[in-house]
C-alpha positions in Angstrom: -19.8 30.9 18.7 -17.2 28.5 17.0 -18.2 24.9 16.5 -15.6 22.1 16.6 -15.0 20.3 13.3 -16.1 16.9 13.4 -13.8 14.0 12.8 -14.9 13.5 9.3 -14.4 17.0 8.5 -11.0 17.0 10.0 -10.1 13.7 7.9 -11.3 15.5 4.7 -9.3 18.6 5.6 -6.2 16.4 6.1 -6.7 14.2 3.1 -7.3 17.3 0.9 -3.9 19.0 2.4 -2.1 15.9 1.7 -3.4 15.4 -2.0 -2.7 19.3 -2.7 1.0 18.9 -1.5 1.8 15.5 -3.1 0.0 15.9 -6.3 0.3 19.6 -7.1 3.0 21.3 -5.1 5.8 18.7 -4.9 6.2 18.0 -8.6 6.2 21.7 -9.4 8.9 22.3 -6.9 11.1 19.2 -7.5 10.5 18.9 -11.4 12.3 15.8 -13.1 14.0 14.9 -10.0 11.0 14.3 -8.0 11.2 10.7 -7.6 14.9 10.7 -6.7 14.4 13.5 -4.2 11.3 11.7 -2.7 13.1 8.4 -2.2 16.0 10.2 -0.6 13.6 12.1 1.7 12.0 8.9 2.8 15.2 7.4 3.8 16.1 10.6 5.5 12.9 10.6 7.6 13.6 6.9 8.6 16.8 7.9 10.0 15.2 10.8 12.1 12.4 8.4 13.2 14.2 4.9 13.5 11.9 2.1 14.3 12.5 -1.4 15.6 9.7 -3.7 14.3 7.2 -4.3 11.4 4.5 -3.3 13.7 6.2 0.0 14.6 6.5 0.8 11.0 2.8 -0.1 10.1 1.7 2.2 13.1 3.8 5.0 11.7 2.3 4.7 8.2 -1.1 5.3 10.0 0.0 8.1 12.1 1.7 9.8 9.1 -1.5 9.4 7.3 0.3 7.4 4.6 -2.3 4.7 4.6 -2.7 1.3 6.1 0.4 -0.9 5.6 0.2 -4.7 5.9 2.8 -7.5 5.5 1.8 -9.8 2.5 4.7 -12.0 2.5 8.1 -12.4 4.4 11.3 -14.4 3.6 14.6 -14.0 5.2 16.0 -11.0 2.9 12.9 -9.9 1.3 9.6 -8.6 2.7 6.6 -7.5 0.7 3.9 -5.0 2.0 0.8 -3.9 0.8 -0.3 -0.4 1.3 -4.0 1.1 1.0 -3.1 4.9 0.8 -5.4 7.6 1.8 -5.2 8.9 -1.9 -4.4 6.3 -4.4 -3.9 9.0 -7.1 -0.2 9.8 -6.9 2.0 8.7 -9.7 4.4 7.0 -7.4 5.1 6.2 -3.8 8.9 6.7 -3.7 8.7 8.7 -0.3 7.2 5.6 1.4 9.7 3.1 -0.6 12.6 5.3 0.7 11.2 5.2 4.4 10.7 1.4 4.1 14.3 0.9 2.6 15.9 2.8 5.1 14.0 1.4 8.3 15.0 -2.2 7.0 18.6 -1.2 6.4 18.8 0.3 10.0 17.3 -2.9 11.5 19.1 -5.5 9.5 22.2 -3.5 9.3 22.4 -4.5 5.6 22.0 -2.5 2.3 18.3 -2.4 1.7 16.4 -1.1 -1.4 12.6 -1.0 -1.8 10.6 -0.8 -5.0 6.9 -0.1 -5.4 4.2 -1.2 -7.9 0.8 0.5 -8.0 -2.0 -1.7 -8.5 -5.3 -0.1 -8.7 -6.3 1.3 -5.2 -3.1 -0.6 -3.7 0.4 -0.3 -3.7 2.8 -3.3 -3.2 6.3 -2.7 -1.9 9.0 -5.3 -2.2 12.0 -4.6 0.4 15.1 -6.5 -0.4 18.2 -6.6 1.7 21.6 -7.9 0.5 23.1 -11.1 2.1 25.6 -10.7 4.5 
């Protein structure tokens, strides 16, 4: 008789798969261009899954298992987010930064860039749009 996995076991499996891909496979495949490619890939994902609000973006991060995203500060052309990732060990979060940059570029119809800063077990994203 096959026993269903508990939710905790499923979470561990999912976290392991994420870590395996993120920390072991992608750096090997992408080499020195890893950060640039992942930023572009994040922008591509944002175009494929356009969202219309900050709440939807935060929900997307949860569903994609990228972690818990919350707003720290908001100004007219800048928004600062904090991410509690499921695995804080990656060297960078370029995929997520590219995703945020493109979501805001689409929503505000302005050129937008995002920068990440890893701080212990949290990541700070600063998303900046140019003025019109």
